[in-house]
py3Dmol code that shows the C-alpha trace and the ligand (Angstrom):
import py3Dmol

protein = """\
ATOM      1  CA  MET A   1      88.337  97.667 -70.474  1.00  0.00           C
ATOM      2  CA  PRO A   2      84.516  97.530 -70.706  1.00  0.00           C
ATOM      3  CA  GLU A   3      83.206  95.980 -73.877  1.00  0.00           C
ATOM      4  CA  ALA A   4      82.044  98.443 -76.372  1.00  0.00           C
ATOM      5  CA  THR A   5      79.080  95.850 -77.654  1.00  0.00           C
ATOM      6  CA  GLY A   6      77.732  95.360 -74.440  1.00  0.00           C
ATOM      7  CA  ASN A   7      77.528  91.828 -72.911  1.00  0.00           C
ATOM      8  CA  PRO A   8      77.698  89.318 -75.775  1.00  0.00           C
ATOM      9  CA  GLU A   9      78.318  86.347 -73.385  1.00  0.00           C
ATOM     10  CA  ALA A  10      75.533  87.282 -70.980  1.00  0.00           C
ATOM     11  CA  ALA A  11      73.186  84.473 -71.089  1.00  0.00           C
ATOM     12  CA  ARG A  12      71.949  83.345 -67.656  1.00  0.00           C
ATOM     13  CA  PHE A  13      68.657  85.753 -67.515  1.00  0.00           C
ATOM     14  CA  GLY A  14      66.679  83.026 -65.748  1.00  0.00           C
ATOM     15  CA  VAL A  15      63.780  83.647 -68.176  1.00  0.00           C
ATOM     16  CA  GLY A  16      60.662  82.031 -66.754  1.00  0.00           C
ATOM     17  CA  ILE A  17      61.987  82.303 -63.011  1.00  0.00           C
ATOM     18  CA  PRO A  18      59.774  84.996 -61.169  1.00  0.00           C
ATOM     19  CA  ALA A  19      61.595  87.748 -59.614  1.00  0.00           C
ATOM     20  CA  SER A  20      62.131  87.025 -55.791  1.00  0.00           C
ATOM     21  CA  ASP A  21      59.916  89.352 -53.687  1.00  0.00           C
ATOM     22  CA  GLU A  22      60.533  88.791 -50.003  1.00  0.00           C
ATOM     23  CA  VAL A  23      58.233  89.748 -47.081  1.00  0.00           C
ATOM     24  CA  PHE A  24      60.166  91.486 -44.509  1.00  0.00           C
ATOM     25  CA  TYR A  25      59.838  89.644 -41.151  1.00  0.00           C
ATOM     26  CA  VAL A  26      59.397  92.776 -38.727  1.00  0.00           C
ATOM     27  CA  LYS A  27      55.704  93.071 -37.708  1.00  0.00           C
ATOM     28  CA  GLY A  28      54.180  96.232 -39.498  1.00  0.00           C
ATOM     29  CA  SER A  29      57.500  97.096 -41.365  1.00  0.00           C
ATOM     30  CA  ASN A  30      57.044  95.756 -44.817  1.00  0.00           C
ATOM     31  CA  HIS A  31      56.425  99.043 -46.601  1.00  0.00           C
ATOM     32  CA  LEU A  32      59.476 100.622 -45.018  1.00  0.00           C
ATOM     33  CA  ASP A  33      62.311 101.990 -47.155  1.00  0.00           C
ATOM     34  CA  TRP A  34      65.698 100.008 -47.294  1.00  0.00           C
ATOM     35  CA  GLY A  35      67.526 101.831 -44.671  1.00  0.00           C
ATOM     36  CA  MET A  36      64.814 101.333 -42.093  1.00  0.00           C
ATOM     37  CA  GLN A  37      64.543  97.674 -42.906  1.00  0.00           C
ATOM     38  CA  ASP A  38      68.160  97.329 -42.489  1.00  0.00           C
ATOM     39  CA  ARG A  39      68.229  99.031 -39.160  1.00  0.00           C
ATOM     40  CA  LEU A  40      65.258  97.060 -37.985  1.00  0.00           C
ATOM     41  CA  SER A  41      66.839  93.840 -39.085  1.00  0.00           C
ATOM     42  CA  ARG A  42      69.963  94.614 -37.060  1.00  0.00           C
ATOM     43  CA  ILE A  43      67.643  95.011 -34.113  1.00  0.00           C
ATOM     44  CA  PHE A  44      65.367  91.926 -34.567  1.00  0.00           C
ATOM     45  CA  ASN A  45      67.158  88.715 -35.142  1.00  0.00           C
ATOM     46  CA  PRO A  46      66.333  87.447 -38.374  1.00  0.00           C
ATOM     47  CA  LYS A  47      66.063  83.728 -37.346  1.00  0.00           C
ATOM     48  CA  SER A  48      64.074  84.275 -34.079  1.00  0.00           C
ATOM     49  CA  GLY A  49      62.509  87.594 -35.084  1.00  0.00           C
ATOM     50  CA  LYS A  50      63.244  88.694 -31.653  1.00  0.00           C
ATOM     51  CA  THR A  51      65.418  90.990 -29.816  1.00  0.00           C
ATOM     52  CA  VAL A  52      67.073  91.406 -26.467  1.00  0.00           C
ATOM     53  CA  MET A  53      68.066  95.040 -25.889  1.00  0.00           C
ATOM     54  CA  LEU A  54      70.104  95.993 -22.955  1.00  0.00           C
ATOM     55  CA  ALA A  55      68.767  99.145 -21.480  1.00  0.00           C
ATOM     56  CA  PHE A  56      71.262 101.360 -19.344  1.00  0.00           C
ATOM     57  CA  ASP A  57      69.959 104.653 -20.051  1.00  0.00           C
ATOM     58  CA  HIS A  58      68.822 105.053 -16.321  1.00  0.00           C
ATOM     59  CA  GLY A  59      71.717 107.465 -15.325  1.00  0.00           C
ATOM     60  CA  TYR A  60      69.951 110.270 -17.543  1.00  0.00           C
ATOM     61  CA  ILE A  61      67.266 110.552 -14.913  1.00  0.00           C
ATOM     62  CA  MET A  62      68.720 108.561 -12.014  1.00  0.00           C
ATOM     63  CA  GLY A  63      72.485 109.434 -11.730  1.00  0.00           C
ATOM     64  CA  PRO A  64      74.745 106.365 -10.816  1.00  0.00           C
ATOM     65  CA  THR A  65      71.914 103.704 -10.619  1.00  0.00           C
ATOM     66  CA  SER A  66      72.725 100.695  -8.572  1.00  0.00           C
ATOM     67  CA  GLY A  67      74.502  97.922 -10.587  1.00  0.00           C
ATOM     68  CA  MET A  68      75.458 100.648 -13.172  1.00  0.00           C
ATOM     69  CA  GLU A  69      77.772 102.763 -10.913  1.00  0.00           C
ATOM     70  CA  ARG A  70      80.700 102.190 -13.262  1.00  0.00           C
ATOM     71  CA  MET A  71      79.387 101.911 -16.657  1.00  0.00           C
ATOM     72  CA  ASP A  72      82.851 101.033 -18.142  1.00  0.00           C
ATOM     73  CA  LEU A  73      83.105  98.114 -15.773  1.00  0.00           C
ATOM     74  CA  ASN A  74      79.455  97.217 -15.579  1.00  0.00           C
ATOM     75  CA  VAL A  75      78.332  97.405 -19.405  1.00  0.00           C
ATOM     76  CA  ARG A  76      81.352  95.924 -21.234  1.00  0.00           C
ATOM     77  CA  PRO A  77      81.058  92.253 -19.981  1.00  0.00           C
ATOM     78  CA  LEU A  78      77.448  92.527 -21.163  1.00  0.00           C
ATOM     79  CA  ILE A  79      77.931  93.735 -24.764  1.00  0.00           C
ATOM     80  CA  PRO A  80      78.638  90.253 -26.475  1.00  0.00           C
ATOM     81  CA  TYR A  81      75.250  88.951 -25.300  1.00  0.00           C
ATOM     82  CA  ALA A  82      73.149  92.185 -26.155  1.00  0.00           C
ATOM     83  CA  ASP A  83      71.300  92.355 -29.424  1.00  0.00           C
ATOM     84  CA  VAL A  84      71.129  95.895 -28.927  1.00  0.00           C
ATOM     85  CA  LEU A  85      72.448  98.546 -26.628  1.00  0.00           C
ATOM     86  CA  MET A  86      70.031 101.105 -25.372  1.00  0.00           C
ATOM     87  CA  CYS A  87      71.923 104.312 -23.842  1.00  0.00           C
ATOM     88  CA  THR A  88      72.583 108.052 -23.944  1.00  0.00           C
ATOM     89  CA  ARG A  89      74.962 109.616 -26.401  1.00  0.00           C
ATOM     90  CA  GLY A  90      77.210 110.337 -23.231  1.00  0.00           C
ATOM     91  CA  ALA A  91      77.388 106.887 -22.349  1.00  0.00           C
ATOM     92  CA  LEU A  92      78.042 105.742 -25.673  1.00  0.00           C
ATOM     93  CA  ARG A  93      80.935 108.025 -26.434  1.00  0.00           C
ATOM     94  CA  SER A  94      82.476 107.639 -23.062  1.00  0.00           C
ATOM     95  CA  VAL A  95      82.434 103.928 -22.490  1.00  0.00           C
ATOM     96  CA  ILE A  96      81.072 101.684 -25.461  1.00  0.00           C
ATOM     97  CA  PRO A  97      83.921 100.790 -27.690  1.00  0.00           C
ATOM     98  CA  PRO A  98      82.919 101.561 -31.239  1.00  0.00           C
ATOM     99  CA  ASN A  99      84.304  98.325 -32.509  1.00  0.00           C
ATOM    100  CA  SER A 100      81.611  96.630 -30.483  1.00  0.00           C
ATOM    101  CA  ASN A 101      79.525  96.644 -33.550  1.00  0.00           C
ATOM    102  CA  ARG A 102      76.192  96.500 -31.703  1.00  0.00           C
ATOM    103  CA  PRO A 103      73.101  98.407 -32.886  1.00  0.00           C
ATOM    104  CA  ILE A 104      72.344 101.400 -30.664  1.00  0.00           C
ATOM    105  CA  SER A 105      68.874 102.470 -29.577  1.00  0.00           C
ATOM    106  CA  LEU A 106      69.859 105.976 -28.716  1.00  0.00           C
ATOM    107  CA  ARG A 107      68.074 107.763 -25.943  1.00  0.00           C
ATOM    108  CA  VAL A 108      67.143 111.335 -27.805  1.00  0.00           C
ATOM    109  CA  THR A 109      64.978 112.845 -25.058  1.00  0.00           C
ATOM    110  CA  ALA A 110      66.133 114.536 -22.003  1.00  0.00           C
ATOM    111  CA  GLY A 111      65.409 117.523 -19.532  1.00  0.00           C
ATOM    112  CA  SER A 112      64.280 116.160 -16.054  1.00  0.00           C
ATOM    113  CA  THR A 113      65.540 113.719 -13.430  1.00  0.00           C
ATOM    114  CA  VAL A 114      63.879 111.826 -10.746  1.00  0.00           C
ATOM    115  CA  LEU A 115      64.376 114.909  -8.453  1.00  0.00           C
ATOM    116  CA  ALA A 116      61.729 116.729 -10.422  1.00  0.00           C
ATOM    117  CA  GLY A 117      59.118 114.317  -8.821  1.00  0.00           C
ATOM    118  CA  ASP A 118      55.861 114.613 -10.779  1.00  0.00           C
ATOM    119  CA  ASP A 119      57.691 116.786 -13.469  1.00  0.00           C
ATOM    120  CA  LEU A 120      59.874 113.698 -14.402  1.00  0.00           C
ATOM    121  CA  PHE A 121      58.211 113.490 -17.790  1.00  0.00           C
ATOM    122  CA  GLN A 122      58.737 117.157 -18.809  1.00  0.00           C
ATOM    123  CA  GLU A 123      61.118 116.411 -21.513  1.00  0.00           C
ATOM    124  CA  CYS A 124      62.379 117.719 -24.847  1.00  0.00           C
ATOM    125  CA  ILE A 125      64.264 116.418 -27.619  1.00  0.00           C
ATOM    126  CA  GLY A 126      67.805 116.408 -26.279  1.00  0.00           C
ATOM    127  CA  VAL A 127      69.776 114.958 -29.368  1.00  0.00           C
ATOM    128  CA  ASN A 128      69.516 116.432 -32.855  1.00  0.00           C
ATOM    129  CA  ILE A 129      69.073 114.185 -35.850  1.00  0.00           C
ATOM    130  CA  GLU A 130      72.668 114.969 -37.100  1.00  0.00           C
ATOM    131  CA  ASP A 131      74.150 113.590 -33.981  1.00  0.00           C
ATOM    132  CA  ALA A 132      72.023 110.386 -34.066  1.00  0.00           C
ATOM    133  CA  VAL A 133      73.243 109.922 -37.736  1.00  0.00           C
ATOM    134  CA  ARG A 134      77.012 110.516 -36.666  1.00  0.00           C
ATOM    135  CA  LEU A 135      76.532 107.856 -33.969  1.00  0.00           C
ATOM    136  CA  ASN A 136      75.056 105.435 -36.379  1.00  0.00           C
ATOM    137  CA  ALA A 137      72.023 104.862 -34.278  1.00  0.00           C
ATOM    138  CA  SER A 138      69.876 101.949 -35.205  1.00  0.00           C
ATOM    139  CA  ALA A 139      66.955 103.432 -33.542  1.00  0.00           C
ATOM    140  CA  MET A 140      66.156 106.635 -31.525  1.00  0.00           C
ATOM    141  CA  ALA A 141      64.361 106.155 -28.208  1.00  0.00           C
ATOM    142  CA  VAL A 142      61.571 108.838 -27.167  1.00  0.00           C
ATOM    143  CA  GLN A 143      59.579 108.884 -23.928  1.00  0.00           C
ATOM    144  CA  ALA A 144      55.846 109.215 -24.533  1.00  0.00           C
ATOM    145  CA  CYS A 145      53.501 109.954 -21.571  1.00  0.00           C
ATOM    146  CA  VAL A 146      49.980 109.258 -22.857  1.00  0.00           C
ATOM    147  CA  GLY A 147      47.552 110.398 -20.292  1.00  0.00           C
ATOM    148  CA  GLY A 148      49.909 112.345 -18.233  1.00  0.00           C
ATOM    149  CA  LYS A 149      50.520 115.901 -17.326  1.00  0.00           C
ATOM    150  CA  TYR A 150      52.970 116.102 -20.231  1.00  0.00           C
ATOM    151  CA  GLU A 151      51.031 114.104 -22.912  1.00  0.00           C
ATOM    152  CA  TYR A 152      51.277 117.054 -25.286  1.00  0.00           C
ATOM    153  CA  ALA A 153      54.826 117.885 -24.998  1.00  0.00           C
ATOM    154  CA  THR A 154      56.084 114.265 -25.063  1.00  0.00           C
ATOM    155  CA  LEU A 155      53.933 113.346 -28.171  1.00  0.00           C
ATOM    156  CA  LYS A 156      55.144 116.412 -29.938  1.00  0.00           C
ATOM    157  CA  ASN A 157      58.887 115.138 -29.322  1.00  0.00           C
ATOM    158  CA  LEU A 158      57.758 111.847 -30.435  1.00  0.00           C
ATOM    159  CA  ALA A 159      56.144 113.149 -33.617  1.00  0.00           C
ATOM    160  CA  GLU A 160      59.321 115.319 -34.445  1.00  0.00           C
ATOM    161  CA  VAL A 161      61.760 112.677 -33.873  1.00  0.00           C
ATOM    162  CA  ILE A 162      59.817 110.291 -36.124  1.00  0.00           C
ATOM    163  CA  ASP A 163      59.846 113.074 -38.878  1.00  0.00           C
ATOM    164  CA  ALA A 164      63.547 113.423 -38.509  1.00  0.00           C
ATOM    165  CA  GLY A 165      64.192 109.555 -38.285  1.00  0.00           C
ATOM    166  CA  ASN A 166      61.829 109.127 -41.333  1.00  0.00           C
ATOM    167  CA  ARG A 167      64.373 111.481 -43.357  1.00  0.00           C
ATOM    168  CA  TYR A 168      67.513 109.601 -42.622  1.00  0.00           C
ATOM    169  CA  GLY A 169      65.966 105.976 -42.362  1.00  0.00           C
ATOM    170  CA  ILE A 170      66.165 105.790 -38.495  1.00  0.00           C
ATOM    171  CA  PRO A 171      63.382 103.985 -36.861  1.00  0.00           C
ATOM    172  CA  THR A 172      61.903 105.439 -33.569  1.00  0.00           C
ATOM    173  CA  LEU A 173      61.352 103.361 -30.465  1.00  0.00           C
ATOM    174  CA  GLY A 174      58.299 104.794 -28.726  1.00  0.00           C
ATOM    175  CA  VAL A 175      58.759 104.296 -24.819  1.00  0.00           C
ATOM    176  CA  THR A 176      55.310 104.370 -22.870  1.00  0.00           C
ATOM    177  CA  ALA A 177      56.147 106.201 -19.729  1.00  0.00           C
ATOM    178  CA  VAL A 178      53.787 105.676 -17.141  1.00  0.00           C
ATOM    179  CA  GLY A 179      53.303 108.252 -14.376  1.00  0.00           C
ATOM    180  CA  ARG A 180      52.391 107.410 -10.914  1.00  0.00           C
ATOM    181  CA  GLU A 181      48.716 108.587 -11.523  1.00  0.00           C
ATOM    182  CA  LEU A 182      48.121 106.098 -14.309  1.00  0.00           C
ATOM    183  CA  THR A 183      47.560 102.344 -13.920  1.00  0.00           C
ATOM    184  CA  ARG A 184      49.601  99.786 -15.795  1.00  0.00           C
ATOM    185  CA  ASP A 185      46.875  97.456 -16.936  1.00  0.00           C
ATOM    186  CA  ALA A 186      46.123  96.122 -20.309  1.00  0.00           C
ATOM    187  CA  ARG A 187      43.503  98.749 -21.061  1.00  0.00           C
ATOM    188  CA  TYR A 188      45.946 101.753 -20.521  1.00  0.00           C
ATOM    189  CA  LEU A 189      49.041  99.866 -22.017  1.00  0.00           C
ATOM    190  CA  ALA A 190      46.986  98.889 -25.007  1.00  0.00           C
ATOM    191  CA  MET A 191      45.776 102.411 -25.409  1.00  0.00           C
ATOM    192  CA  ALA A 192      49.517 104.128 -24.972  1.00  0.00           C
ATOM    193  CA  SER A 193      51.043 101.496 -27.534  1.00  0.00           C
ATOM    194  CA  ARG A 194      48.530 102.013 -30.067  1.00  0.00           C
ATOM    195  CA  VAL A 195      48.558 105.973 -29.755  1.00  0.00           C
ATOM    196  CA  VAL A 196      52.503 105.698 -30.057  1.00  0.00           C
ATOM    197  CA  ALA A 197      52.490 103.317 -33.014  1.00  0.00           C
ATOM    198  CA  GLU A 198      49.558 105.477 -34.918  1.00  0.00           C
ATOM    199  CA  LEU A 199      51.942 108.467 -34.473  1.00  0.00           C
ATOM    200  CA  GLY A 200      54.428 106.527 -36.503  1.00  0.00           C
ATOM    201  CA  ALA A 201      56.901 104.951 -33.998  1.00  0.00           C
ATOM    202  CA  HIS A 202      58.448 101.712 -35.635  1.00  0.00           C
ATOM    203  CA  VAL A 203      58.832  99.805 -32.358  1.00  0.00           C
ATOM    204  CA  ILE A 204      56.929 100.182 -28.923  1.00  0.00           C
ATOM    205  CA  LYS A 205      58.570  99.698 -25.552  1.00  0.00           C
ATOM    206  CA  THR A 206      56.037  99.222 -22.831  1.00  0.00           C
ATOM    207  CA  TYR A 207      55.350  97.078 -19.645  1.00  0.00           C
ATOM    208  CA  TYR A 208      54.096  93.585 -19.273  1.00  0.00           C
ATOM    209  CA  CYS A 209      50.777  93.300 -17.416  1.00  0.00           C
ATOM    210  CA  GLU A 210      49.488  90.010 -16.058  1.00  0.00           C
ATOM    211  CA  GLU A 211      45.857  90.265 -17.423  1.00  0.00           C
ATOM    212  CA  GLY A 212      45.209  90.641 -20.955  1.00  0.00           C
ATOM    213  CA  PHE A 213      48.513  91.433 -22.495  1.00  0.00           C
ATOM    214  CA  GLU A 214      47.902  89.610 -25.536  1.00  0.00           C
ATOM    215  CA  GLN A 215      45.322  92.258 -26.379  1.00  0.00           C
ATOM    216  CA  VAL A 216      48.143  94.978 -25.826  1.00  0.00           C
ATOM    217  CA  THR A 217      50.206  93.186 -28.564  1.00  0.00           C
ATOM    218  CA  ALA A 218      47.418  92.247 -30.909  1.00  0.00           C
ATOM    219  CA  ALA A 219      46.216  95.801 -30.949  1.00  0.00           C
ATOM    220  CA  CYS A 220      49.642  97.473 -31.646  1.00  0.00           C
ATOM    221  CA  PRO A 221      50.731  97.150 -35.467  1.00  0.00           C
ATOM    222  CA  VAL A 222      54.410  97.041 -34.617  1.00  0.00           C
ATOM    223  CA  PRO A 223      56.414  95.114 -32.466  1.00  0.00           C
ATOM    224  CA  ILE A 224      56.399  95.488 -28.849  1.00  0.00           C
ATOM    225  CA  VAL A 225      59.436  95.050 -26.424  1.00  0.00           C
ATOM    226  CA  ILE A 226      59.001  94.963 -22.624  1.00  0.00           C
ATOM    227  CA  ALA A 227      60.805  97.012 -19.998  1.00  0.00           C
ATOM    228  CA  GLY A 228      61.709  94.745 -16.959  1.00  0.00           C
ATOM    229  CA  GLY A 229      61.077  97.520 -14.186  1.00  0.00           C
ATOM    230  CA  LYS A 230      62.377  97.190 -10.790  1.00  0.00           C
ATOM    231  CA  ARG A 231      64.442  94.192  -9.742  1.00  0.00           C
ATOM    232  CA  ILE A 232      62.453  91.217  -9.022  1.00  0.00           C
ATOM    233  CA  PRO A 233      63.652  87.513  -8.277  1.00  0.00           C
ATOM    234  CA  GLU A 234      65.430  86.003 -11.243  1.00  0.00           C
ATOM    235  CA  LEU A 235      62.515  83.350 -11.751  1.00  0.00           C
ATOM    236  CA  ASP A 236      59.942  85.918 -11.868  1.00  0.00           C
ATOM    237  CA  ALA A 237      61.943  88.297 -14.204  1.00  0.00           C
ATOM    238  CA  LEU A 238      62.541  85.138 -16.512  1.00  0.00           C
ATOM    239  CA  THR A 239      58.807  84.125 -16.188  1.00  0.00           C
ATOM    240  CA  MET A 240      57.714  87.584 -17.156  1.00  0.00           C
ATOM    241  CA  CYS A 241      59.939  87.447 -20.268  1.00  0.00           C
ATOM    242  CA  TYR A 242      58.484  83.939 -21.130  1.00  0.00           C
ATOM    243  CA  ASN A 243      54.917  85.230 -20.598  1.00  0.00           C
ATOM    244  CA  ALA A 244      55.548  88.407 -22.636  1.00  0.00           C
ATOM    245  CA  ILE A 245      56.940  86.524 -25.604  1.00  0.00           C
ATOM    246  CA  ASP A 246      54.320  83.802 -25.381  1.00  0.00           C
ATOM    247  CA  GLN A 247      51.676  86.538 -25.420  1.00  0.00           C
ATOM    248  CA  GLY A 248      53.227  88.281 -28.720  1.00  0.00           C
ATOM    249  CA  ALA A 249      55.951  90.654 -27.644  1.00  0.00           C
ATOM    250  CA  SER A 250      58.760  90.728 -29.882  1.00  0.00           C
ATOM    251  CA  GLY A 251      61.432  90.917 -27.095  1.00  0.00           C
ATOM    252  CA  VAL A 252      62.741  92.721 -24.180  1.00  0.00           C
ATOM    253  CA  ASP A 253      64.461  95.886 -23.497  1.00  0.00           C
ATOM    254  CA  MET A 254      65.517  95.373 -19.918  1.00  0.00           C
ATOM    255  CA  GLY A 255      67.835  96.952 -17.613  1.00  0.00           C
ATOM    256  CA  ARG A 256      67.801  96.568 -13.855  1.00  0.00           C
ATOM    257  CA  ASN A 257      66.885  92.829 -13.899  1.00  0.00           C
ATOM    258  CA  ILE A 258      69.785  92.350 -15.848  1.00  0.00           C
ATOM    259  CA  PHE A 259      72.562  94.444 -14.503  1.00  0.00           C
ATOM    260  CA  GLN A 260      71.361  94.204 -10.789  1.00  0.00           C
ATOM    261  CA  ALA A 261      71.236  90.427 -10.777  1.00  0.00           C
ATOM    262  CA  ASP A 262      73.829  88.700  -8.916  1.00  0.00           C
ATOM    263  CA  ASP A 263      75.457  87.671 -12.033  1.00  0.00           C
ATOM    264  CA  PRO A 264      74.371  89.985 -14.940  1.00  0.00           C
ATOM    265  CA  VAL A 265      76.192  88.171 -17.595  1.00  0.00           C
ATOM    266  CA  ALA A 266      74.482  84.873 -16.616  1.00  0.00           C
ATOM    267  CA  MET A 267      71.125  86.508 -16.507  1.00  0.00           C
ATOM    268  CA  LEU A 268      71.374  88.228 -19.785  1.00  0.00           C
ATOM    269  CA  GLN A 269      72.271  84.842 -21.247  1.00  0.00           C
ATOM    270  CA  ALA A 270      69.216  83.198 -19.540  1.00  0.00           C
ATOM    271  CA  VAL A 271      66.975  86.157 -20.783  1.00  0.00           C
ATOM    272  CA  ARG A 272      68.379  85.371 -24.323  1.00  0.00           C
ATOM    273  CA  ALA A 273      67.473  81.639 -24.122  1.00  0.00           C
ATOM    274  CA  VAL A 274      64.012  82.474 -23.281  1.00  0.00           C
ATOM    275  CA  VAL A 275      63.404  85.029 -25.857  1.00  0.00           C
ATOM    276  CA  HIS A 276      65.237  83.584 -28.760  1.00  0.00           C
ATOM    277  CA  ASP A 277      64.955  79.930 -28.165  1.00  0.00           C
ATOM    278  CA  GLY A 278      61.702  79.680 -26.182  1.00  0.00           C
ATOM    279  CA  GLU A 279      63.267  78.107 -23.125  1.00  0.00           C
ATOM    280  CA  LYS A 280      60.906  77.737 -20.254  1.00  0.00           C
ATOM    281  CA  PRO A 281      61.630  79.727 -17.158  1.00  0.00           C
ATOM    282  CA  ALA A 282      62.435  77.003 -15.008  1.00  0.00           C
ATOM    283  CA  GLN A 283      65.096  75.786 -17.378  1.00  0.00           C
ATOM    284  CA  ALA A 284      66.389  79.380 -17.983  1.00  0.00           C
ATOM    285  CA  LEU A 285      66.735  79.445 -14.209  1.00  0.00           C
ATOM    286  CA  GLU A 286      68.895  76.439 -14.214  1.00  0.00           C
ATOM    287  CA  MET A 287      70.993  77.692 -16.848  1.00  0.00           C
ATOM    288  CA  TYR A 288      71.429  80.890 -14.909  1.00  0.00           C
ATOM    289  CA  GLU A 289      72.366  79.197 -11.987  1.00  0.00           C
ATOM    290  CA  THR A 290      74.855  77.103 -13.714  1.00  0.00           C
ATOM    291  CA  LEU A 291      76.644  79.968 -15.489  1.00  0.00           C
ATOM    292  CA  LYS A 292      76.583  81.791 -12.246  1.00  0.00           C
ATOM    293  CA  ASN A 293      78.436  78.919 -10.413  1.00  0.00           C
ATOM    294  CA  GLN A 294      80.840  78.570 -13.249  1.00  0.00           C
ATOM    295  CA  SER A 295      82.041  82.206 -12.960  1.00  0.00           C
TER     296      SER A 295
END
"""
ligand_1 = """\
14
5RP
C 62.780 104.525 -19.066
C 63.355 103.525 -19.992
C 64.402 102.462 -19.306
O 65.398 102.318 -20.316
C 63.895 101.401 -18.973
O 62.569 101.158 -18.569
C 64.617 100.773 -18.273
O 64.545 99.432 -18.201
P 64.169 98.574 -16.860
O 62.954 99.128 -16.322
O 64.255 97.223 -17.346
O 65.288 98.875 -16.004
O 63.214 103.385 -21.212
O 62.090 105.230 -19.820
"""
view = py3Dmol.view(width=600, height=400)
view.addModel(protein, "pdb")
view.setStyle({"model": 0}, {"cartoon": {"style": "trace"}})
view.addModel(ligand_1, "xyz")
view.setStyle({"model": 1}, {"stick": {}})
view.zoomTo()
view.show()
């Protein structure tokens, strides 16, 4: 029975102890609402502040991509080592066990494939917010093509998804898509990332560049994660991760350099060591080789 007189024995009020007021650790996210911060803290490891997202949404534009021909066989062994799974709703519902308990970065734009050539970036919003909520998405990923033929349409998609996500507390991951006519240098990547962040994206996915990447991360008010791009030798991929983190990135959102590696599970663990523990590329490669030889 509740006590009619209140709480006569309550005495531990901590009078004189200031109320705790913590600063949220994800860049530019301190003023976001509770649901947003909760989802961001599932994406970014609270200890390292970083994330290793596994991207395998390639099929929505490329079909059965090499290394990802059978998502059920190819993705499941990687799940325990990924902080976040970035995929389409079709992949999620058909091959990812719901009890995997991994945060999902849900690809929510759609509309073209690599067969469309220069029209590859002609996209619309392909997943409505109710479905993203139903799937318990921790983020929604939207492609934005700054400076490209579909700049207006893709930025409109982005703004609409951000508005919808803000209503429900779901962050938006803005993916800077770079058309063939554009150069992936620091000047362009800084502009694209900044535009996407200013429109309200909570996390930006962009490419690493050898020169001036620290300016790209410095000019962006929210966390940047890098895409891996086409497969390159393992040491080069680990070096790219190392340099990106060293120059201000908050993580990676990689696909082909993981799932096309000779040993994807070993590669994902090596990438984790670089991103979360600051392991040097040569040591991470050694780790990769050791794990590969053990499997
Ligand atoms: C394309 C994407 C892809 O998920 C991403 O680029 C793939 O990762 P990777 O380049 O490392 O294979 O967002 O818009």
